[in-house]
N, CA, C and O atoms as a GROMACS GRO file, in nm:
protein
  380
    1MET      N    1   2.321  -0.114   5.590
    1MET     CA    2   2.382  -0.172   5.421
    1MET      C    3   2.149  -0.215   5.397
    1MET      O    4   2.040  -0.229   5.453
    2SER      N    5   2.206  -0.213   5.305
    2SER     CA    6   2.049  -0.267   5.188
    2SER      C    7   2.073  -0.370   5.154
    2SER      O    8   2.170  -0.445   5.143
    3VAL      N    9   1.878  -0.368   5.122
    3VAL     CA   10   1.904  -0.495   5.009
    3VAL      C   11   1.889  -0.376   4.870
    3VAL      O   12   1.872  -0.254   4.860
    4THR      N   13   1.908  -0.495   4.773
    4THR     CA   14   1.918  -0.387   4.642
    4THR      C   15   1.848  -0.505   4.564
    4THR      O   16   1.788  -0.595   4.623
    5ASP      N   17   1.859  -0.500   4.444
    5ASP     CA   18   1.761  -0.477   4.304
    5ASP      C   19   1.942  -0.567   4.167
    5ASP      O   20   1.958  -0.655   4.082
    6THR      N   21   2.033  -0.443   4.251
    6THR     CA   22   2.141  -0.446   4.099
    6THR      C   23   2.251  -0.560   4.172
    6THR      O   24   2.273  -0.588   4.289
    7ALA      N   25   2.298  -0.601   4.063
    7ALA     CA   26   2.368  -0.692   4.072
    7ALA      C   27   2.497  -0.645   4.062
    7ALA      O   28   2.515  -0.539   4.003
    8PRO      N   29   2.619  -0.723   4.124
    8PRO     CA   30   2.754  -0.639   4.136
    8PRO      C   31   2.766  -0.610   3.904
    8PRO      O   32   2.768  -0.501   3.847
    9SER      N   33   2.771  -0.780   3.822
    9SER     CA   34   2.765  -0.775   3.737
    9SER      C   35   2.728  -0.574   3.655
    9SER      O   36   2.792  -0.500   3.581
   10GLU      N   37   2.602  -0.567   3.722
   10GLU     CA   38   2.560  -0.442   3.595
   10GLU      C   39   2.603  -0.283   3.712
   10GLU      O   40   2.598  -0.165   3.675
   11ALA      N   41   2.639  -0.329   3.840
   11ALA     CA   42   2.711  -0.226   3.894
   11ALA      C   43   2.756  -0.142   4.004
   11ALA      O   44   2.713  -0.050   4.074
   12PRO      N   45   2.910  -0.248   3.982
   12PRO     CA   46   2.979  -0.270   4.091
   12PRO      C   47   2.955  -0.167   4.196
   12PRO      O   48   2.918  -0.049   4.191
   13GLU      N   49   2.989  -0.255   4.303
   13GLU     CA   50   2.941  -0.183   4.438
   13GLU      C   51   3.039  -0.257   4.489
   13GLU      O   52   3.067  -0.375   4.467
   14LYS      N   53   3.134  -0.107   4.619
   14LYS     CA   54   3.276  -0.187   4.654
   14LYS      C   55   3.235  -0.362   4.753
   14LYS      O   56   3.315  -0.456   4.760
   15ILE      N   57   3.139  -0.361   4.797
   15ILE     CA   58   3.108  -0.542   4.861
   15ILE      C   59   2.922  -0.518   4.864
   15ILE      O   60   2.844  -0.441   4.920
   16VAL      N   61   2.909  -0.662   4.745
   16VAL     CA   62   2.815  -0.718   4.724
   16VAL      C   63   2.792  -0.851   4.787
   16VAL      O   64   2.855  -0.953   4.758
   17ILE      N   65   2.673  -0.839   4.896
   17ILE     CA   66   2.707  -1.016   4.971
   17ILE      C   67   2.551  -1.059   4.926
   17ILE      O   68   2.458  -0.979   4.926
   18TYR      N   69   2.543  -1.165   4.899
   18TYR     CA   70   2.417  -1.213   4.890
   18TYR      C   71   2.406  -1.345   5.004
   18TYR      O   72   2.487  -1.436   5.024
   19THR      N   73   2.265  -1.314   5.073
   19THR     CA   74   2.216  -1.357   5.181
   19THR      C   75   2.143  -1.451   5.187
   19THR      O   76   2.121  -1.514   5.084
   20THR      N   77   2.088  -1.486   5.304
   20THR     CA   78   1.946  -1.585   5.366
   20THR      C   79   1.916  -1.516   5.484
   20THR      O   80   2.017  -1.470   5.537
   21ALA      N   81   1.822  -1.495   5.537
   21ALA     CA   82   1.795  -1.460   5.720
   21ALA      C   83   1.888  -1.538   5.792
   21ALA      O   84   1.973  -1.499   5.873
   22ILE      N   85   1.862  -1.663   5.748
   22ILE     CA   86   1.877  -1.758   5.833
   22ILE      C   87   2.017  -1.847   5.812
   22ILE      O   88   2.014  -1.964   5.849
   23CYS      N   89   2.148  -1.788   5.747
   23CYS     CA   90   2.264  -1.825   5.759
   23CYS      C   91   2.443  -1.765   5.813
   23CYS      O   92   2.518  -1.670   5.793
   24PRO      N   93   2.437  -1.900   5.892
   24PRO     CA   94   2.524  -1.827   6.024
   24PRO      C   95   2.661  -1.769   5.966
   24PRO      O   96   2.734  -1.695   6.031
   25TYR      N   97   2.687  -1.814   5.829
   25TYR     CA   98   2.836  -1.789   5.737
   25TYR      C   99   2.796  -1.697   5.687
   25TYR      O  100   2.897  -1.662   5.627
   26CYS      N  101   2.673  -1.578   5.646
   26CYS     CA  102   2.618  -1.419   5.593
   26CYS      C  103   2.650  -1.414   5.748
   26CYS      O  104   2.747  -1.339   5.762
   27VAL      N  105   2.606  -1.465   5.874
   27VAL     CA  106   2.671  -1.340   5.979
   27VAL      C  107   2.774  -1.330   5.998
   27VAL      O  108   2.800  -1.230   6.066
   28ALA      N  109   2.855  -1.387   5.971
   28ALA     CA  110   2.979  -1.423   6.046
   28ALA      C  111   3.045  -1.320   5.914
   28ALA      O  112   3.132  -1.235   5.928
   29ALA      N  113   2.982  -1.353   5.803
   29ALA     CA  114   3.106  -1.271   5.679
   29ALA      C  115   3.048  -1.109   5.716
   29ALA      O  116   3.130  -1.019   5.695
   30LYS      N  117   2.929  -1.074   5.762
   30LYS     CA  118   2.904  -0.927   5.786
   30LYS      C  119   2.980  -0.880   5.895
   30LYS      O  120   3.002  -0.759   5.906
   31ASN      N  121   3.036  -0.985   6.004
   31ASN     CA  122   3.138  -0.923   6.093
   31ASN      C  123   3.224  -0.941   6.105
   31ASN      O  124   3.292  -0.898   6.198
   32PHE      N  125   3.253  -0.994   6.042
   32PHE     CA  126   3.448  -1.006   6.033
   32PHE      C  127   3.435  -0.878   5.854
   32PHE      O  128   3.551  -0.846   5.830
   33LEU      N  129   3.369  -0.832   5.780
   33LEU     CA  130   3.324  -0.732   5.691
   33LEU      C  131   3.281  -0.605   5.848
   33LEU      O  132   3.351  -0.504   5.845
   34LYS      N  133   3.216  -0.610   5.927
   34LYS     CA  134   3.258  -0.488   6.002
   34LYS      C  135   3.390  -0.510   6.082
   34LYS      O  136   3.478  -0.426   6.095
   35SER      N  137   3.388  -0.584   6.111
   35SER     CA  138   3.533  -0.508   6.184
   35SER      C  139   3.639  -0.498   6.122
   35SER      O  140   3.739  -0.513   6.193
   36LYS      N  141   3.662  -0.473   5.984
   36LYS     CA  142   3.731  -0.389   5.909
   36LYS      C  143   3.729  -0.293   5.912
   36LYS      O  144   3.821  -0.213   5.897
   37GLY      N  145   3.556  -0.266   5.944
   37GLY     CA  146   3.473  -0.167   5.897
   37GLY      C  147   3.450  -0.126   5.770
   37GLY      O  148   3.471  -0.016   5.718
   38GLU      N  149   3.409  -0.217   5.729
   38GLU     CA  150   3.354  -0.145   5.595
   38GLU      C  151   3.206  -0.200   5.595
   38GLU      O  152   3.180  -0.284   5.681
   39SER      N  153   3.095  -0.158   5.497
   39SER     CA  154   3.005  -0.198   5.497
   39SER      C  155   2.976  -0.208   5.344
   39SER      O  156   3.057  -0.170   5.259
   40TRP      N  157   2.816  -0.280   5.308
   40TRP     CA  158   2.775  -0.355   5.230
   40TRP      C  159   2.637  -0.370   5.181
   40TRP      O  160   2.540  -0.415   5.241
   41THR      N  161   2.644  -0.330   5.076
   41THR     CA  162   2.533  -0.431   5.009
   41THR      C  163   2.469  -0.521   4.981
   41THR      O  164   2.477  -0.548   4.861
   42GLU      N  165   2.370  -0.618   5.071
   42GLU     CA  166   2.300  -0.719   5.114
   42GLU      C  167   2.187  -0.714   4.990
   42GLU      O  168   2.108  -0.632   4.943
   43VAL      N  169   2.236  -0.872   4.966
   43VAL     CA  170   2.103  -0.906   4.869
   43VAL      C  171   2.018  -1.037   4.946
   43VAL      O  172   2.060  -1.141   4.997
   44ARG      N  173   1.917  -0.995   4.934
   44ARG     CA  174   1.860  -1.092   5.045
   44ARG      C  175   1.754  -1.217   4.902
   44ARG      O  176   1.650  -1.181   4.847
   45ILE      N  177   1.818  -1.344   4.880
   45ILE     CA  178   1.834  -1.428   4.819
   45ILE      C  179   1.704  -1.498   4.854
   45ILE      O  180   1.652  -1.538   4.749
   46ASP      N  181   1.633  -1.527   4.958
   46ASP     CA  182   1.540  -1.588   4.999
   46ASP      C  183   1.383  -1.470   4.950
   46ASP      O  184   1.263  -1.496   4.941
   47LEU      N  185   1.452  -1.360   4.931
   47LEU     CA  186   1.319  -1.307   4.981
   47LEU      C  187   1.278  -1.291   4.818
   47LEU      O  188   1.158  -1.302   4.794
   48ASP      N  189   1.327  -1.277   4.754
   48ASP     CA  190   1.345  -1.262   4.600
   48ASP      C  191   1.410  -1.410   4.546
   48ASP      O  192   1.519  -1.453   4.586
   49PRO      N  193   1.294  -1.503   4.416
   49PRO     CA  194   1.384  -1.639   4.387
   49PRO      C  195   1.432  -1.564   4.197
   49PRO      O  196   1.492  -1.630   4.112
   50ALA      N  197   1.392  -1.446   4.181
   50ALA     CA  198   1.497  -1.388   4.054
   50ALA      C  199   1.639  -1.354   4.090
   50ALA      O  200   1.722  -1.355   3.998
   51GLN      N  201   1.675  -1.323   4.207
   51GLN     CA  202   1.825  -1.277   4.281
   51GLN      C  203   1.844  -1.402   4.300
   51GLN      O  204   1.943  -1.434   4.235
   52ARG      N  205   1.807  -1.478   4.348
   52ARG     CA  206   1.880  -1.670   4.344
   52ARG      C  207   1.887  -1.672   4.222
   52ARG      O  208   2.008  -1.684   4.199
   53GLU      N  209   1.811  -1.667   4.088
   53GLU     CA  210   1.848  -1.709   4.030
   53GLU      C  211   2.022  -1.577   3.933
   53GLU      O  212   2.114  -1.586   3.852
   54LYS      N  213   1.984  -1.520   3.988
   54LYS     CA  214   2.120  -1.387   3.904
   54LYS      C  215   2.246  -1.457   3.995
   54LYS      O  216   2.338  -1.512   3.934
   55MET      N  217   2.246  -1.451   4.149
   55MET     CA  218   2.321  -1.519   4.203
   55MET      C  219   2.380  -1.637   4.114
   55MET      O  220   2.485  -1.628   4.050
   56MET      N  221   2.320  -1.720   4.117
   56MET     CA  222   2.367  -1.877   4.087
   56MET      C  223   2.412  -1.849   3.954
   56MET      O  224   2.519  -1.902   3.922
   57SER      N  225   2.361  -1.786   3.880
   57SER     CA  226   2.424  -1.775   3.733
   57SER      C  227   2.542  -1.673   3.731
   57SER      O  228   2.626  -1.689   3.643
   58LEU      N  229   2.556  -1.580   3.810
   58LEU     CA  230   2.708  -1.473   3.813
   58LEU      C  231   2.796  -1.609   3.900
   58LEU      O  232   2.909  -1.622   3.853
   59THR      N  233   2.778  -1.668   3.968
   59THR     CA  234   2.850  -1.766   4.062
   59THR      C  235   2.905  -1.881   4.019
   59THR      O  236   3.016  -1.934   4.030
   60ARG      N  237   2.768  -1.916   3.952
   60ARG     CA  238   2.732  -2.091   3.956
   60ARG      C  239   2.739  -2.173   4.067
   60ARG      O  240   2.756  -2.294   4.054
   61ARG      N  241   2.727  -2.116   4.182
   61ARG     CA  242   2.673  -2.148   4.354
   61ARG      C  243   2.554  -2.147   4.325
   61ARG      O  244   2.479  -2.099   4.240
   62THR      N  245   2.550  -2.250   4.466
   62THR     CA  246   2.350  -2.212   4.544
   62THR      C  247   2.404  -2.160   4.664
   62THR      O  248   2.320  -2.100   4.731
   63SER      N  249   2.528  -2.166   4.714
   63SER     CA  250   2.541  -2.166   4.882
   63SER      C  251   2.523  -2.030   4.883
   63SER      O  252   2.508  -1.962   4.782
   64VAL      N  253   2.525  -1.982   5.022
   64VAL     CA  254   2.540  -1.824   5.081
   64VAL      C  255   2.646  -1.854   5.187
   64VAL      O  256   2.681  -1.968   5.220
   65PRO      N  257   2.691  -1.746   5.234
   65PRO     CA  258   2.722  -1.616   5.120
   65PRO      C  259   2.775  -1.628   4.974
   65PRO      O  260   2.826  -1.728   4.924
   66GLN      N  261   2.757  -1.522   4.922
   66GLN     CA  262   2.868  -1.493   4.794
   66GLN      C  263   2.881  -1.407   4.782
   66GLN      O  264   2.790  -1.336   4.741
   67ILE      N  265   3.024  -1.349   4.816
   67ILE     CA  266   3.008  -1.246   4.817
   67ILE      C  267   3.128  -1.175   4.698
   67ILE      O  268   3.227  -1.230   4.650
   68PHE      N  269   3.074  -1.038   4.673
   68PHE     CA  270   3.177  -0.978   4.504
   68PHE      C  271   3.257  -0.924   4.573
   68PHE      O  272   3.244  -0.971   4.685
   69ILE      N  273   3.355  -0.830   4.571
   69ILE     CA  274   3.385  -0.684   4.587
   69ILE      C  275   3.421  -0.652   4.497
   69ILE      O  276   3.475  -0.733   4.421
   70ARG      N  277   3.406  -0.500   4.459
   70ARG     CA  278   3.422  -0.471   4.355
   70ARG      C  279   3.437  -0.496   4.226
   70ARG      O  280   3.508  -0.451   4.136
   71GLY      N  281   3.361  -0.573   4.237
   71GLY     CA  282   3.242  -0.653   4.148
   71GLY      C  283   3.364  -0.822   4.107
   71GLY      O  284   3.356  -0.886   4.002
   72THR      N  285   3.442  -0.848   4.197
   72THR     CA  286   3.536  -0.994   4.198
   72THR      C  287   3.465  -1.092   4.294
   72THR      O  288   3.449  -1.098   4.416
   73HIS      N  289   3.431  -1.164   4.191
   73HIS     CA  290   3.322  -1.278   4.308
   73HIS      C  291   3.457  -1.334   4.385
   73HIS      O  292   3.544  -1.388   4.316
   74VAL      N  293   3.475  -1.321   4.530
   74VAL     CA  294   3.569  -1.403   4.677
   74VAL      C  295   3.514  -1.526   4.658
   74VAL      O  296   3.601  -1.610   4.633
   75GLY      N  297   3.353  -1.588   4.662
   75GLY     CA  298   3.314  -1.709   4.711
   75GLY      C  299   3.266  -1.645   4.772
   75GLY      O  300   3.230  -1.528   4.758
   76GLY      N  301   3.255  -1.749   4.887
   76GLY     CA  302   3.185  -1.765   5.051
   76GLY      C  303   3.255  -1.741   5.113
   76GLY      O  304   3.377  -1.732   5.095
   77TYR      N  305   3.169  -1.717   5.237
   77TYR     CA  306   3.287  -1.696   5.389
   77TYR      C  307   3.431  -1.752   5.415
   77TYR      O  308   3.525  -1.678   5.446
   78ASP      N  309   3.442  -1.883   5.402
   78ASP     CA  310   3.569  -1.954   5.424
   78ASP      C  311   3.653  -1.888   5.267
   78ASP      O  312   3.758  -1.823   5.266
   79ASP      N  313   3.588  -1.921   5.170
   79ASP     CA  314   3.674  -1.830   5.061
   79ASP      C  315   3.718  -1.701   5.092
   79ASP      O  316   3.824  -1.652   5.053
   80MET      N  317   3.599  -1.627   5.191
   80MET     CA  318   3.754  -1.452   5.222
   80MET      C  319   3.800  -1.465   5.286
   80MET      O  320   3.887  -1.379   5.303
   81ILE      N  321   3.795  -1.590   5.398
   81ILE     CA  322   3.894  -1.589   5.531
   81ILE      C  323   4.038  -1.645   5.427
   81ILE      O  324   4.137  -1.573   5.432
   82ALA      N  325   4.044  -1.754   5.348
   82ALA     CA  326   4.129  -1.817   5.311
   82ALA      C  327   4.169  -1.707   5.236
   82ALA      O  328   4.274  -1.668   5.286
   83LEU      N  329   4.129  -1.616   5.113
   83LEU     CA  330   4.184  -1.466   5.093
   83LEU      C  331   4.289  -1.339   5.188
   83LEU      O  332   4.388  -1.269   5.169
   84HIS      N  333   4.171  -1.373   5.317
   84HIS     CA  334   4.254  -1.248   5.451
   84HIS      C  335   4.395  -1.338   5.462
   84HIS      O  336   4.509  -1.293   5.455
   85ARG      N  337   4.358  -1.474   5.480
   85ARG     CA  338   4.460  -1.545   5.553
   85ARG      C  339   4.624  -1.517   5.467
   85ARG      O  340   4.737  -1.487   5.508
   86ALA      N  341   4.565  -1.546   5.334
   86ALA     CA  342   4.699  -1.558   5.244
   86ALA      C  343   4.750  -1.378   5.190
   86ALA      O  344   4.855  -1.366   5.127
   87GLY      N  345   4.673  -1.268   5.217
   87GLY     CA  346   4.741  -1.126   5.230
   87GLY      C  347   4.630  -1.069   5.095
   87GLY      O  348   4.632  -0.952   5.058
   88GLY      N  349   4.537  -1.175   5.033
   88GLY     CA  350   4.501  -1.089   4.945
   88GLY      C  351   4.387  -0.965   4.889
   88GLY      O  352   4.369  -0.890   4.793
   89LEU      N  353   4.308  -1.013   5.061
   89LEU     CA  354   4.210  -0.949   5.090
   89LEU      C  355   4.172  -0.833   5.085
   89LEU      O  356   4.071  -0.796   5.027
   90GLU      N  357   4.277  -0.739   5.168
   90GLU     CA  358   4.276  -0.628   5.171
   90GLU      C  359   4.323  -0.512   5.094
   90GLU      O  360   4.287  -0.401   5.134
   91PRO      N  361   4.420  -0.522   4.957
   91PRO     CA  362   4.408  -0.524   4.833
   91PRO      C  363   4.354  -0.493   4.770
   91PRO      O  364   4.357  -0.408   4.681
   92LEU      N  365   4.237  -0.624   4.837
   92LEU     CA  366   4.098  -0.603   4.714
   92LEU      C  367   4.033  -0.529   4.764
   92LEU      O  368   3.997  -0.454   4.673
   93LEU      N  369   3.978  -0.486   4.878
   93LEU     CA  370   3.925  -0.384   4.983
   93LEU      C  371   3.940  -0.238   4.937
   93LEU      O  372   3.852  -0.159   4.904
   94ALA      N  373   4.085  -0.222   4.945
   94ALA     CA  374   4.148  -0.078   4.937
   94ALA      C  375   4.137  -0.043   4.760
   94ALA      O  376   4.146   0.078   4.736
   95GLY      N  377   4.123  -0.109   4.671
   95GLY     CA  378   4.107  -0.126   4.513
   95GLY      C  379   4.222  -0.097   4.500
   95GLY      O  380   4.272  -0.094   4.387
   0.00000   0.00000   0.00000
């Protein structure tokens, strides 16, 4: 996993997660994706205020995590789990 300056809108990667260092939902989201065998690009908004602004511009949300899969904004951890339970996450991950 790497920290990047690339926004999902500029170069959609498979999974991009906007996070902070002390966010339990960020850890939960990463652990869930890891259990699925997925990797991701992590964008730490606590280290770069410009990235926080970019995240807020893309999502209209201020909370983390904010998860993008193939350029599609999934939302936060609870949103991702709800999508998984509804059967929509796996097709999105598969592309």
